[in-house]
C-alpha positions as CSV (number, residue, x, y, z in Angstrom):
1,X,114.5,123.8,113.6
2,X,115.3,122.5,110.1
3,X,113.2,120.2,107.9
4,X,113.4,116.6,109.0
5,X,113.7,113.7,106.6
6,X,110.8,111.8,108.1
7,X,108.0,112.5,110.6
8,X,106.1,109.4,111.9
9,X,102.7,109.9,113.4
10,X,102.0,107.0,115.8
11,X,104.3,104.7,117.7
12,X,102.5,101.4,117.3
13,X,104.0,98.5,115.4
14,X,103.9,100.1,112.0
15,X,105.2,103.5,113.2
16,X,107.9,102.0,115.4
17,X,109.4,100.0,112.6
18,X,109.1,102.8,110.0
19,X,110.9,105.2,112.4
20,X,113.5,102.6,113.5
21,X,114.4,101.6,109.9
22,X,114.7,105.2,108.6
23,X,116.7,106.4,111.6
24,X,119.1,103.4,111.6
25,X,120.0,104.3,108.0
26,X,121.0,107.8,109.0
27,X,117.8,109.8,108.2
28,X,116.7,112.6,110.6
29,X,113.5,111.1,112.1
30,X,111.0,112.2,114.7
31,X,108.4,109.8,116.1
32,X,105.2,111.5,117.4
33,X,102.9,109.6,119.8
34,X,100.0,111.1,121.8
35,X,99.7,108.3,124.4
36,X,102.9,106.1,124.7
37,X,105.4,104.0,122.8
38,X,104.0,100.9,121.3
39,X,100.6,102.1,120.5
40,X,97.3,100.3,121.2
41,X,98.6,96.9,120.3
42,X,101.5,97.2,122.7
43,X,99.8,99.0,125.6
44,X,96.3,97.6,125.6
45,X,95.9,94.9,122.9
46,X,98.0,92.1,121.5
47,X,101.0,92.2,123.8
48,X,99.2,92.6,127.1
49,X,96.8,89.8,126.2
50,X,99.7,87.5,125.5
51,X,101.5,88.4,128.7
52,X,98.4,87.7,130.7
53,X,97.8,84.4,129.0
54,X,101.4,83.4,129.4
55,X,101.1,84.2,133.1
56,X,98.0,82.0,133.5
57,X,99.5,79.2,131.5
58,X,102.8,79.1,133.5
59,X,101.1,79.6,136.9
60,X,97.6,78.1,136.8
61,X,96.9,79.1,140.4
62,X,98.1,82.7,140.1
63,X,96.0,85.4,141.7
64,X,94.7,88.3,139.8
65,X,96.9,90.7,141.9
66,X,100.0,88.6,141.2
67,X,99.2,88.4,137.5
68,X,98.8,92.2,137.3
69,X,102.1,92.8,139.1
70,X,103.9,90.3,136.8
71,X,102.3,92.1,133.9
72,X,103.5,95.5,135.0
73,X,107.1,94.4,135.3
74,X,107.2,92.8,131.9
75,X,105.5,95.8,130.2
76,X,108.0,98.1,131.8
77,X,110.8,96.0,130.5
78,X,109.5,95.9,127.0
79,X,108.8,99.7,127.1
80,X,112.3,100.4,128.1
81,X,113.6,98.3,125.2
82,X,111.5,100.1,122.7
83,X,112.7,103.5,123.8
84,X,116.3,102.3,123.9
85,X,116.1,100.9,120.4
86,X,114.7,104.1,119.0
87,X,117.3,106.3,120.8
88,X,120.1,104.1,119.8
89,X,119.0,104.4,116.1
90,X,118.9,108.2,116.5
91,X,115.1,108.8,116.3
92,X,113.7,111.7,118.3
93,X,110.6,110.7,120.4
94,X,108.0,113.4,120.8
95,X,105.0,112.8,123.1
96,X,101.9,114.7,121.9
97,X,99.1,114.7,119.3
98,X,100.2,115.6,115.8
99,X,97.9,117.7,113.5
100,X,98.5,118.4,109.8
101,X,98.9,122.1,109.2
102,X,100.3,121.6,105.7
103,X,101.2,118.8,103.3
104,X,104.6,118.5,104.8
105,X,104.0,120.1,108.2
106,X,102.8,118.7,111.6
107,X,101.8,120.8,114.6
108,X,102.6,119.1,117.9
109,X,103.0,120.7,121.3
110,X,102.5,124.2,119.8
111,X,105.5,123.7,117.5
112,X,105.4,123.2,113.7
113,X,107.6,120.4,112.4
114,X,108.3,120.0,108.7
115,X,109.5,116.9,106.9
116,X,110.3,115.6,103.4
117,X,108.3,112.5,104.2
118,X,105.4,111.9,106.6
119,X,104.3,108.4,107.7
120,X,100.8,108.1,109.2
121,X,100.7,105.2,111.5
122,X,97.8,106.2,113.9
123,X,96.2,102.8,114.1
124,X,92.5,102.1,114.8
125,X,90.0,102.2,117.6
126,X,86.9,100.2,118.6
127,X,83.7,101.3,116.9
128,X,81.1,102.7,119.3
129,X,77.6,101.6,119.9
130,X,75.2,104.6,119.5
131,X,74.9,106.5,122.8
132,X,77.4,104.2,124.6
133,X,80.5,105.5,126.3
134,X,83.3,103.2,127.3
135,X,85.1,103.1,130.6
136,X,82.7,102.2,133.4
137,X,80.4,99.1,132.9
138,X,81.1,98.9,129.2
139,X,84.7,98.2,128.3
140,X,87.1,98.0,125.3
141,X,90.3,96.0,125.5
142,X,91.9,99.2,126.9
143,X,89.7,99.3,130.0
144,X,89.6,95.5,130.4
145,X,93.4,95.4,130.6
146,X,93.5,98.1,133.3
147,X,90.8,96.6,135.6
148,X,91.9,96.9,139.3
149,X,89.6,94.0,140.3
150,X,87.8,91.1,138.6
151,X,84.1,91.4,137.9
152,X,81.8,88.6,139.1
153,X,80.5,88.0,135.6
154,X,81.3,89.4,132.1
155,X,79.6,89.6,128.8
156,X,81.9,89.6,125.8
157,X,80.5,90.9,122.5
158,X,82.4,89.2,119.7
159,X,83.5,85.6,119.2
160,X,86.5,86.7,117.1
161,X,90.1,86.3,118.1
162,X,90.1,89.2,120.5
163,X,86.9,88.1,122.2
164,X,88.0,84.5,122.6
165,X,91.5,85.4,123.9
166,X,89.9,87.6,126.6
167,X,87.3,84.9,127.3
168,X,90.2,82.5,128.1
169,X,91.9,85.0,130.4
170,X,88.8,85.9,132.5
171,X,87.4,82.4,132.6
172,X,90.7,81.0,133.9
173,X,90.7,83.7,136.6
174,X,87.3,82.5,137.8
175,X,85.0,85.0,136.1
176,X,81.6,83.8,134.7
177,X,81.9,84.6,131.0
178,X,79.3,84.7,128.3
179,X,80.3,85.3,124.7
180,X,77.8,86.8,122.3
181,X,78.0,86.9,118.5
182,X,75.7,87.5,115.6
183,X,77.4,84.7,113.6
184,X,76.8,81.1,114.3
185,X,80.5,80.2,114.1
186,X,83.0,80.9,116.9
187,X,86.4,82.1,115.7
188,X,85.2,82.5,112.1
189,X,87.7,81.8,109.4
190,X,89.1,78.7,111.1
191,X,88.5,75.1,110.4
192,X,86.5,73.2,113.0
193,X,89.2,70.8,113.9
194,X,91.5,73.7,114.7
195,X,89.2,75.6,117.0
196,X,87.4,72.6,118.6
197,X,90.0,72.2,121.3
198,X,89.7,75.8,122.3
199,X,85.9,75.7,122.4
200,X,86.2,72.6,124.6
201,X,88.6,74.3,126.9
202,X,86.3,77.3,127.3
203,X,83.3,75.2,127.9
204,X,85.2,73.3,130.6
205,X,85.6,76.7,132.3
206,X,81.8,77.2,132.1
207,X,82.0,79.8,129.3
208,X,78.6,80.1,127.7
209,X,78.1,81.0,124.0
210,X,75.1,82.9,122.6
211,X,75.5,82.8,118.9
212,X,73.4,83.6,115.9
213,X,72.0,86.6,117.8
214,X,72.4,90.2,116.6
215,X,72.9,92.7,119.4
216,X,70.4,95.5,119.1
217,X,71.4,97.5,122.2
218,X,73.9,98.0,124.9
219,X,73.3,100.0,128.1
220,X,74.6,100.4,131.6
221,X,73.4,101.2,135.1
222,X,74.8,101.3,138.6
223,X,74.0,97.6,138.8
224,X,75.9,96.5,135.7
225,X,75.7,96.2,131.9
226,X,72.8,95.0,129.8
227,X,72.9,93.7,126.3
228,X,69.7,93.3,124.2
229,X,69.6,90.8,121.3
230,X,67.3,90.7,118.3
231,X,64.9,88.3,120.0
232,X,64.3,90.8,122.7
233,X,66.2,88.8,125.3
234,X,68.3,90.9,127.7
235,X,71.6,89.6,128.9
236,X,73.0,91.1,132.1
237,X,76.4,91.1,133.8
238,X,78.6,93.3,136.0
239,X,80.6,94.3,133.0
240,X,80.5,94.1,129.2
241,X,83.6,93.9,127.0
242,X,83.1,95.0,123.4
243,X,85.3,93.2,120.8
244,X,83.7,94.0,117.5
245,X,84.6,96.2,114.5
246,X,87.3,98.9,114.5
247,X,87.6,102.3,112.8
248,X,90.7,104.0,111.5
249,X,92.2,106.9,113.5
250,X,92.4,109.6,110.9
251,X,94.8,112.3,112.0
252,X,93.6,115.8,112.6
253,X,94.0,118.1,109.7
254,X,93.7,115.3,107.2
255,X,90.8,117.0,105.4
256,X,92.7,120.3,105.2
257,X,95.5,118.7,103.1
258,X,93.0,116.8,100.9
259,X,93.8,113.3,102.2
260,X,91.6,110.6,100.7
261,X,90.0,108.2,103.1
262,X,86.7,106.5,104.0
263,X,85.3,104.5,106.9
264,X,87.7,101.6,106.2
265,X,90.9,103.7,106.1
266,X,93.2,106.0,104.2
267,X,93.7,105.1,100.5
268,X,97.2,104.0,99.6
269,X,99.1,102.6,96.6
270,X,101.4,99.5,96.6
271,X,104.1,101.5,98.3
272,X,101.6,102.8,101.0
273,X,101.7,106.3,99.5
274,X,98.6,108.3,99.9
275,X,97.2,110.8,97.3
276,X,99.2,113.5,99.1
277,X,102.8,113.6,97.8
278,X,105.4,112.0,100.1
279,X,102.7,111.1,102.7
280,X,102.4,107.4,103.6
281,X,99.8,105.5,105.6
282,X,100.7,102.2,107.2
283,X,99.1,99.7,109.6
284,X,95.5,99.6,110.7
285,X,94.9,103.2,109.6
286,X,94.8,102.1,105.9
287,X,92.4,99.3,106.6
288,X,94.1,96.7,104.4
289,X,94.6,94.0,107.0
290,X,94.3,94.6,110.7
291,X,97.1,92.4,112.0
292,X,100.3,93.3,113.9
293,X,102.5,91.4,111.5
294,X,101.0,93.2,108.5
295,X,101.5,96.6,110.3
296,X,105.2,95.8,110.9
297,X,105.7,94.7,107.3
298,X,104.0,97.9,106.0
299,X,106.1,100.1,108.2
300,X,109.3,98.4,106.9
301,X,108.2,98.6,103.3
302,X,107.3,102.3,103.6
303,X,110.7,102.9,105.1
304,X,112.4,101.0,102.3
305,X,110.5,103.1,99.8
306,X,111.6,106.3,101.5
307,X,115.2,105.0,101.4
308,X,114.9,104.3,97.7
309,X,115.2,100.5,98.2
310,X,111.6,99.3,97.7
311,X,110.5,97.2,94.8
312,X,107.5,99.0,93.4
313,X,106.4,96.4,90.9
314,X,103.8,94.8,93.0
315,X,101.8,95.1,96.2
316,X,101.6,92.8,99.1
317,X,99.4,89.7,99.2
318,X,97.7,89.0,102.5
319,X,96.1,85.7,101.6
320,X,97.5,82.8,103.6
321,X,99.9,84.8,105.7
322,X,101.3,83.3,108.9
323,X,99.1,84.0,111.9
324,X,98.3,82.8,115.4
325,X,95.5,82.8,118.0
326,X,96.9,83.0,121.5
327,X,94.3,81.1,123.3
328,X,94.8,77.9,125.4
329,X,95.8,75.9,123.4
330,X,97.1,78.1,120.6
331,X,96.2,78.0,116.9
332,X,98.9,78.9,114.4
333,X,99.8,78.4,110.8
334,X,100.0,79.8,107.3
335,X,98.4,79.2,103.9
336,X,94.8,78.2,103.2
337,X,92.4,76.2,105.4
338,X,90.0,73.5,104.3
339,X,87.0,75.8,104.2
340,X,88.9,78.2,101.8
341,X,89.9,75.3,99.5
342,X,86.4,74.1,99.3
343,X,85.1,77.6,98.6
344,X,87.7,77.9,95.8
345,X,86.9,74.5,94.4
346,X,90.5,73.3,94.9
347,X,91.1,69.5,95.3
348,X,93.3,68.7,98.3
349,X,94.5,66.0,100.6
350,X,94.9,66.4,104.3
351,X,96.9,64.7,107.0
352,X,97.5,65.3,110.7
353,X,100.1,64.2,113.2
354,X,99.8,64.6,117.0
355,X,102.6,66.1,119.0
356,X,102.1,63.4,121.6
357,X,103.5,60.9,119.0
358,X,106.8,62.7,118.6
359,X,109.9,61.8,120.7
360,X,110.0,65.4,122.1
361,X,106.3,65.5,122.7
362,X,106.5,62.3,124.7
363,X,109.5,63.6,126.7
364,X,107.6,66.9,127.4
365,X,104.4,65.2,128.4
366,X,102.3,66.5,125.5
367,X,98.9,64.8,125.4
368,X,97.2,67.1,122.9
369,X,97.9,69.3,119.9
370,X,98.7,68.4,116.3
371,X,100.2,69.5,113.0
372,X,97.9,69.6,110.0
373,X,99.1,69.7,106.3
374,X,97.0,70.5,103.3
375,X,98.5,69.7,99.9
376,X,97.2,69.6,96.3
377,X,97.3,66.5,94.0
378,X,100.9,67.0,93.0
379,X,102.2,67.5,96.5
380,X,102.4,71.3,96.7
381,X,101.7,72.5,100.2
382,X,98.6,74.6,100.4
383,X,98.5,75.2,104.2
384,X,100.2,74.1,107.4
385,X,98.3,74.5,110.6
386,X,99.0,73.6,114.2
387,X,97.1,73.4,117.5
388,X,98.9,73.2,120.8
389,X,101.2,74.8,123.4
390,X,103.4,77.6,122.0
391,X,102.8,76.6,118.3
392,X,102.9,80.3,117.5
393,X,106.7,80.0,117.9
394,X,106.9,77.4,115.1
395,X,105.3,79.3,112.2
396,X,107.5,82.3,111.6
397,X,108.8,81.5,108.1
398,X,105.9,79.3,106.9
399,X,104.5,82.3,105.0
400,X,107.7,82.7,103.0
401,X,108.0,78.9,102.3
402,X,104.4,78.6,101.1
403,X,104.7,81.5,98.8
404,X,107.7,79.8,97.3
405,X,105.5,76.7,96.7
406,X,107.0,74.4,99.3
407,X,106.3,70.8,98.4
408,X,105.9,67.6,100.4
409,X,109.1,66.3,98.9
410,X,111.0,69.3,100.1
411,X,109.8,68.7,103.7
412,X,110.9,65.1,103.4
413,X,114.3,66.1,102.1
414,X,114.8,68.6,104.9
415,X,116.7,68.0,108.2
416,X,114.7,68.7,111.4
417,X,116.3,69.1,114.8
418,X,116.0,65.8,116.6
419,X,114.3,65.4,119.0
420,X,111.9,68.4,118.5
421,X,108.2,69.1,118.3
422,X,108.8,70.4,114.7
423,X,109.3,66.7,113.7
424,X,105.5,66.4,113.8
425,X,105.6,68.3,110.4
426,X,107.9,65.6,109.0
427,X,105.7,62.8,110.3
428,X,102.6,64.4,108.9
429,X,104.3,64.8,105.5
430,X,105.2,61.1,105.5
431,X,101.5,60.3,105.5
432,X,101.1,62.1,102.1
433,X,103.5,59.8,100.2
């Protein structure tokens, strides 16, 4: 077997796009994955959570068994598409765990593969509590997604995006949910007006919040899971879902080739090259920004660099990038939020417009949700944020527009599809004149 152009370790978002891009441009590419196409985000994380939430949203009375069956069908469909896309592009798919046995050599399934370029896209994993093993009473997102029956009650450690999304799923299915976090704020990094509707929804489903309490211990027994907080109080439930910090999956053999990394991830430059020649690291494994959209972007940018098409003059900025929280309702947007502007000492003006006061919102029966615009004193847009049904579908290019310094005037001079929910953006901008 001759030397390949590219070997990609990990078939998550970053690895998939790196392999797809390189293969589609005619390079000889092999994609190595030890568990299955799509990686953690596809198989156990972001996508499964969204499919489950969509199922609950679209069918409020759906049973757990029906939801799981619908989930399996959709996951199979997406999995087949991923495989078809890679094969159509000409990428070889190898199932097995890859291990570095040289700076340009990977051992997988007892065979050594060599390549001119290697892309590490091995992702991340949940950090363990000391002396705690996952899989029985204490769960990560992986085990939570694969449950064959609903628990009577559930403790969720972490009021972050992952924790709150899972809280919405289980609470809507009738599980008694308690969310625990050491911080006082739920969904940190989000303005109160954006997250208040989500908190209200969760409270209406009897979700309880225990905040400002550091967890000092997690244990399990045949009866269930037990969480001890700093006050000494013990919280008990049938199961406990841990949604806290994550650690990079450093590939085997990394130390043998002198790869530089720490507890946050593998060290890379602006082109995602490591200290080892022609070895790249993209996605969660480099620890720069643990988001699916960032992983995809990094995979593409690394591929472009391999292809000799990448601008090397500057690195990526992750401030203000478009993002979404797939709860009920959703939060989505791009740019800065009010708390960030206050922290930076930037003067701003803010306006909101509800979807219920757009023609399309009225016709669709919307009674909640809104668009929020933040702008500076001269009308430059600093942030656009939305709360409501499917708002994640409306923010795709906001990141690009804001980085090009979109102004209120440009919004007012644009043509919106009429009638559409996006006209709420126009109506909000009109209030800033």
